[in-house]
MARBA-3410 file (N, C-alpha, C, O; in Angstrom, 1 decimal):
105
59.0,18.8,66.7,60.1,19.1,65.8,60.8,20.4,66.4,60.1,21.4,66.7 ~ 62.1,20.4,66.4,62.9,21.6,66.8,62.7,22.7,65.9,62.6,22.5,64.7 ~ 62.6,23.9,66.4,62.2,25.1,65.6,63.2,25.4,64.5,62.8,26.0,63.5 ~ 64.5,25.0,64.6,65.4,25.4,63.6,65.8,24.1,62.7,66.8,24.2,62.1 ~ 65.0,23.1,62.8,65.3,21.9,62.0,64.5,21.9,60.6,63.7,22.8,60.4
64.9,21.0,59.8,64.3,20.9,58.5,63.9,19.4,58.3,64.7,18.5,58.6 ~ 62.7,19.2,57.7,62.3,17.8,57.4,62.4,17.6,55.9,61.9,18.4,55.1 ~ 63.1,16.6,55.6,63.2,16.3,54.1,63.1,14.8,53.9,63.5,14.0,54.7 ~ 62.4,14.4,52.9,62.1,13.0,52.6,63.1,12.4,51.6,63.1,11.2,51.4 ~ 64.0,13.2,51.1,65.0,12.7,50.1,66.2,13.6,50.2,66.1,14.8,50.4
67.3,13.0,49.9,68.6,13.8,49.9,68.6,14.7,48.7,67.9,14.4,47.7 ~ 69.3,15.8,48.7,69.4,16.7,47.6,69.9,16.0,46.3,69.4,16.3,45.2 ~ 70.8,15.1,46.5,71.3,14.4,45.3,70.3,13.4,44.7,70.1,13.3,43.5 ~ 69.6,12.8,45.6,68.5,11.9,45.2,67.4,12.6,44.4,66.9,12.2,43.4 ~ 67.0,13.8,45.0,66.0,14.6,44.3,66.5,15.0,42.9,65.7,14.9,42.0
67.7,15.5,42.8,68.2,16.0,41.5,68.3,14.8,40.5,68.0,15.0,39.4 ~ 68.7,13.6,41.0,68.9,12.5,40.1,67.5,12.1,39.5,67.4,11.7,38.4 ~ 66.5,12.2,40.4,65.1,11.8,39.9,64.5,12.9,39.0,64.0,12.6,37.9 ~ 64.6,14.2,39.5,63.9,15.2,38.8,64.7,15.7,37.6,64.1,16.0,36.5 ~ 66.0,15.9,37.6,66.8,16.4,36.5,67.7,15.4,35.9,68.5,15.8,35.0
67.6,14.1,36.3,68.5,13.1,35.8,70.0,13.4,36.0,70.9,13.0,35.2 ~ 70.3,14.3,37.0,71.7,14.7,37.3,71.9,15.0,38.7,71.3,16.0,39.2 ~ 72.6,14.2,39.5,72.8,14.4,40.9,73.6,15.6,41.2,73.5,16.2,42.3 ~ 74.3,16.1,40.2,75.1,17.4,40.4,74.2,18.6,40.4,74.7,19.7,40.9 ~ 73.0,18.5,40.0,72.0,19.6,40.1,71.4,19.7,41.4,70.3,20.4,41.6
72.0,19.2,42.5,71.4,19.1,43.8,71.2,20.4,44.5,70.5,20.5,45.5 ~ 71.8,21.4,44.0,71.7,22.7,44.7,70.3,23.3,44.7,69.9,24.0,45.6 ~ 69.5,23.0,43.7,68.2,23.5,43.6,67.1,22.6,44.2,66.0,23.0,44.3 ~ 67.4,21.4,44.5,66.4,20.5,45.1,66.0,20.6,46.5,64.8,20.5,46.8 ~ 67.0,20.9,47.4,66.6,20.9,48.9,65.5,21.8,49.3,64.6,21.5,50.1
65.5,23.0,48.7,64.5,24.0,49.1,63.1,23.5,48.7,62.1,23.8,49.3 ~ 63.0,22.9,47.6,61.7,22.4,47.0,61.2,21.2,47.7,60.0,20.9,47.7 ~ 62.1,20.4,48.3,61.7,19.1,48.9,61.8,19.0,50.4,61.7,17.9,50.9 ~ 61.9,20.1,51.0,62.0,20.1,52.5,61.0,21.1,53.0,60.5,22.0,52.3 ~ 60.7,21.0,54.3,59.7,21.9,54.9,60.2,22.4,56.2,60.8,21.7,57.0
59.8,23.6,56.6,60.1,24.2,57.8,59.1,23.7,58.9,58.0,23.2,58.5 ~ 59.4,23.8,60.2,58.5,23.4,61.2,57.2,24.2,61.1,56.1,23.6,61.3 ~ 57.2,25.5,60.8,55.9,26.2,60.8,55.0,25.7,59.7,53.8,25.5,59.9 ~ 55.6,25.4,58.5,54.8,24.8,57.4,54.2,23.4,57.8,53.1,23.1,57.5 ~ 55.0,22.6,58.4,54.6,21.3,58.8,53.5,21.3,59.9,52.6,20.5,59.9
53.6,22.3,60.8,52.6,22.5,61.8,51.3,22.9,61.1,50.2,22.4,61.5 ~ 51.4,23.9,60.2,50.2,24.3,59.5,49.5,23.2,58.7,48.3,23.2,58.6 ~ 50.3,22.3,58.2,49.8,21.2,57.4,49.3,20.0,58.3,48.8,19.0,57.9 ~ 49.5,20.2,59.6,49.2,19.2,60.7,50.0,17.9,60.5,49.5,16.8,60.8 ~ 51.2,18.0,60.0,52.1,16.8,59.9,52.8,16.6,61.2,53.1,15.5,61.6
53.1,17.7,61.9,53.7,17.6,63.2,52.7,18.2,64.2,51.8,19.0,63.8 ~ 52.9,17.9,65.5,52.0,18.3,66.5,52.5,19.6,67.2,51.7,20.3,67.8 ~ 53.8,19.8,67.2,54.3,20.9,68.1,55.7,21.3,67.6,56.4,20.5,67.0 ~ 56.0,22.5,67.8,57.4,23.0,67.5,58.0,23.3,68.9,57.5,24.0,69.7 ~ 59.2,22.6,69.0,59.9,22.7,70.3,60.9,23.9,70.2,61.8,23.9,69.3
60.7,24.9,71.0,61.6,26.1,71.1,63.0,25.6,71.4,63.2,24.8,72.4 ~ 64.0,26.1,70.7,65.4,25.9,71.1,65.9,27.1,71.9,65.9,28.2,71.5 ~ 66.3,26.8,73.1,66.8,27.8,74.0,67.9,28.7,73.5,67.9,29.9,73.7 ~ 68.8,28.1,72.7,69.9,28.9,72.1,69.7,28.6,70.6,70.0,27.5,70.1 ~ 69.3,29.6,69.8,69.1,29.4,68.4,70.2,28.8,67.6,71.4,29.1,67.9
69.9,27.9,66.7,70.8,27.3,65.8,71.9,26.5,66.5,73.1,26.5,66.0 ~ 71.6,25.9,67.6,72.7,25.1,68.3,72.2,23.6,68.4,72.9,22.9,69.2 ~ 71.2,23.2,67.8,70.7,21.8,68.0,71.7,20.8,67.5,71.7,19.7,67.9 ~ 72.6,21.2,66.6,73.5,20.2,66.1,74.7,20.0,67.0,75.6,19.1,66.7 ~ 74.8,20.8,68.0,75.9,20.7,69.0,75.4,20.0,70.2,74.2,20.1,70.6
76.3,19.4,71.0,75.9,18.8,72.3,75.4,20.0,73.2,76.2,20.9,73.5 ~ 74.2,20.0,73.5,73.6,21.2,74.3,72.6,20.7,75.2,71.5,20.2,74.8 ~ 72.9,20.8,76.5,71.9,20.3,77.5,70.6,21.1,77.5,69.6,20.5,77.9 ~ 70.6,22.4,77.1,69.4,23.2,77.1,68.5,22.6,76.0,67.3,22.5,76.2 ~ 69.0,22.3,74.8,68.2,21.8,73.7,67.6,20.4,74.1,66.5,20.1,73.9
68.5,19.6,74.7,68.0,18.2,75.1,67.0,18.3,76.1,66.0,17.6,76.1 ~ 67.1,19.3,77.1,66.1,19.5,78.1,64.8,19.9,77.5,63.7,19.5,78.0 ~ 64.8,20.8,76.5,63.6,21.3,75.9,62.9,20.1,75.2,61.7,20.0,75.2 ~ 63.7,19.3,74.5,63.1,18.2,73.8,62.5,17.2,74.8,61.4,16.6,74.5 ~ 63.2,16.9,75.9,62.7,16.0,76.9,61.4,16.5,77.5,60.5,15.7,77.7
61.3,17.8,77.8,60.1,18.3,78.4,58.9,18.2,77.4,57.8,17.9,77.8 ~ 59.2,18.5,76.1,58.1,18.4,75.1,57.7,16.9,75.0,56.5,16.7,74.9 ~ 58.6,16.0,75.0,58.3,14.6,75.0,57.4,14.1,76.2,56.4,13.4,76.0 ~ 57.8,14.6,77.4,57.1,14.2,78.6,55.7,14.8,78.5,54.7,14.1,78.9 ~ 55.5,16.0,78.1,54.2,16.7,78.0,53.3,15.9,77.0,52.2,15.6,77.4
53.8,15.5,75.9,53.0,14.7,74.9,52.7,13.3,75.5,51.6,12.8,75.4 ~ 53.7,12.7,76.1,53.5,11.4,76.7,52.4,11.4,77.7,51.5,10.5,77.8 ~ 52.4,12.4,78.6,51.3,12.5,79.7,50.0,12.6,79.0,49.0,12.0,79.5 ~ 49.9,13.5,78.0,48.6,13.7,77.3,48.1,12.4,76.7,46.9,12.1,76.7 ~ 49.0,11.7,76.0,48.6,10.4,75.4,48.2,9.4,76.3,47.3,8.6,76.0
48.8,9.3,77.5,48.4,8.3,78.5,47.0,8.5,79.0,46.4,7.5,79.6 ~ 46.4,9.7,78.9,45.1,9.9,79.4,44.0,9.3,78.5,42.9,9.0,79.0 ~ 44.3,9.0,77.2,43.4,8.5,76.3,43.4,7.0,76.3,44.5,6.4,76.4 ~ 42.3,6.3,76.1,42.4,4.8,76.0,43.0,4.5,74.6,42.9,5.3,73.7 ~ 43.7,3.4,74.5,44.4,3.0,73.3,43.5,3.0,72.1,44.0,3.4,71.0
42.3,2.6,72.2,41.3,2.6,71.1,41.2,4.1,70.5,41.2,4.2,69.3 ~ 41.1,5.1,71.4,41.0,6.4,70.9,42.3,6.9,70.2,42.2,7.6,69.2 ~ 43.4,6.5,70.8,44.7,6.9,70.2,44.8,6.3,68.8,45.3,7.0,67.9 ~ 44.5,5.1,68.6,44.6,4.5,67.3,43.7,5.2,66.3,44.1,5.4,65.2 ~ 42.5,5.5,66.7,41.5,6.2,65.9,42.0,7.5,65.5,42.0,7.9,64.3
42.6,8.3,66.4,43.1,9.6,66.1,44.3,9.6,65.2,44.4,10.4,64.3 ~ 45.2,8.6,65.4,46.3,8.4,64.5,45.9,8.1,63.1,46.4,8.6,62.1 ~ 44.9,7.2,63.0,44.4,6.9,61.6,43.8,8.1,60.9,44.1,8.3,59.8 ~ 43.0,8.9,61.7,42.4,10.1,61.1,43.5,11.1,60.7,43.5,11.7,59.6 ~ 44.5,11.2,61.6,45.6,12.2,61.3,46.4,11.8,60.0,46.6,12.6,59.1
46.8,10.5,59.9,47.5,10.0,58.7,46.6,10.0,57.5,47.1,10.3,56.4 ~ 45.4,9.7,57.6,44.5,9.7,56.4,44.3,11.2,55.9,44.2,11.4,54.7 ~ 44.3,12.1,56.8,44.1,13.5,56.4,45.4,14.0,55.7,45.3,15.0,54.9 ~ 46.6,13.5,56.0,47.8,13.9,55.3,47.8,13.6,53.8,48.4,14.4,53.1 ~ 47.1,12.6,53.4,47.0,12.3,52.0,45.7,12.8,51.4,45.5,12.4,50.2
45.0,13.5,52.1,43.7,14.0,51.5,43.9,15.1,50.5,44.8,15.9,50.6 ~ 43.0,15.1,49.5,43.0,16.1,48.5,41.6,16.4,48.1,40.7,15.6,48.4 ~ 41.4,17.4,47.4,40.1,17.7,46.8,40.2,18.1,45.4,41.2,18.8,45.0 ~ 39.2,17.8,44.6,39.2,18.3,43.2,38.4,19.5,43.1,37.3,19.6,43.7 ~ 38.9,20.4,42.3,38.2,21.7,42.1,37.1,21.6,41.1,36.4,22.5,40.8
END
């Protein structure tokens, strides 16, 4: 995930419509329903944060950002190719199962 990006599972309007029954209340929803790369890495939802060579420019055509993303993708692809498919499937199952894990106090 790029370091200056945001992951969100619902639009601000959709969040407001569900939570407050009013899509116009969307200003307060995005911060609560999105996560920064650092938080997602800490929660083990993403595997890596890709540094952006020029901060806050990922939304523009930028060969430096594309190059950084390409290098990160190649790095991960090489690492994945070393494992047999059976191990990859097992690791992915464990990773996704852990995302929904909870414990009762």
